[in-house]
Phi, psi and omega in degrees: 000125183281142176282138178286137177240151179232148179238128178263131179246124179261120180257120181262125177240152183288155175294120184273002186295332179298310182289326178294314179292327177296316177300316178297319182298311186293315183293324180286328175296314180295313182294321180292328178298325179287318180295324181279356180080013177282333174229169183235147174080171182244355187302315180277346177285331185298309180298326179289326175296318185284313188274324180265307181294321185265296188293319181297318180287328176295319177299315178298322179297314180297318179292322177295328176298323178292334177276000186059035180260090183298319181298307181296319179299315182291315183297305181297321180294315182297317181283334173298312181290332173301314183287330170301313182295320179294320178301315179291322178300318178294323177298319177297314182299323181279356179084010183291337180256016174111152182293332181296314179292319182296329183277350183254026184281134171231107185300337180294336176297320174296325179302318178294321177296315179298319179296320177297319178293329177296314179298314178301316183292328176298318175298315182293331177296322177298317178296323181294339179298335181257018175254282169199167190288327178298314179296321178301313182289332172298315180292324176300317178293325176294323174303312180296320178301310183289330173297312179296316180297319181297308183292325176297315181295328179276001177078022180266107183041059188299327182294332179277311187283335173295318179292321177300315179298321182297314181291323176297320180293322176297317178298320177300316181299313182292316182290326178291326174299316177298315180298321178296316178298318179295318181299325181277308189286327178296321176286318183299318182268350178070024178203173180282095178272321176234108184297141177240354178087140180288155172301156181291330178071031183266318190258347180293140178289120183267001181282000000 
């Protein structure tokens, strides 16, 4: 009787954080330009929301799952689906999905979604403290973004919180571009080419 043998195959996949952060950077730059009044309308924002904000981050999420990276998988996946939802919401607002849907809009529903994402992002910000400082500050800005979006959607001093969200979103775009560059070039050169800062080392188990 022959003994059964097993062979383990290790599949190495690249770190997807570069493409994920790049997708986040581009969509937030485009969206913030509209919020800040530098550009007008949502028509050109929609494809960037769907393809960069949503699909690029969804791809990064799937790849992080292969790395057994629960944090990266959850973060990229959650924000990918956020941008899918925002893209469709904008289509509804513009009447692309019919007048019935466009006439039934209640912005406070988005407020509840934004508030839920704010709570989620606060948890993720704690996790980002043990990744690196660039990612941590990206999450802090995302916290500010969702705070501004939530209060704006609920009609609480909207002129202030809409502007707060806009500047936070611009900051996310710029810092995410840096993070994407660091994720690629640090691996490419095999050394710290673009510093991202050490983890805070507060919550990791030291035992």
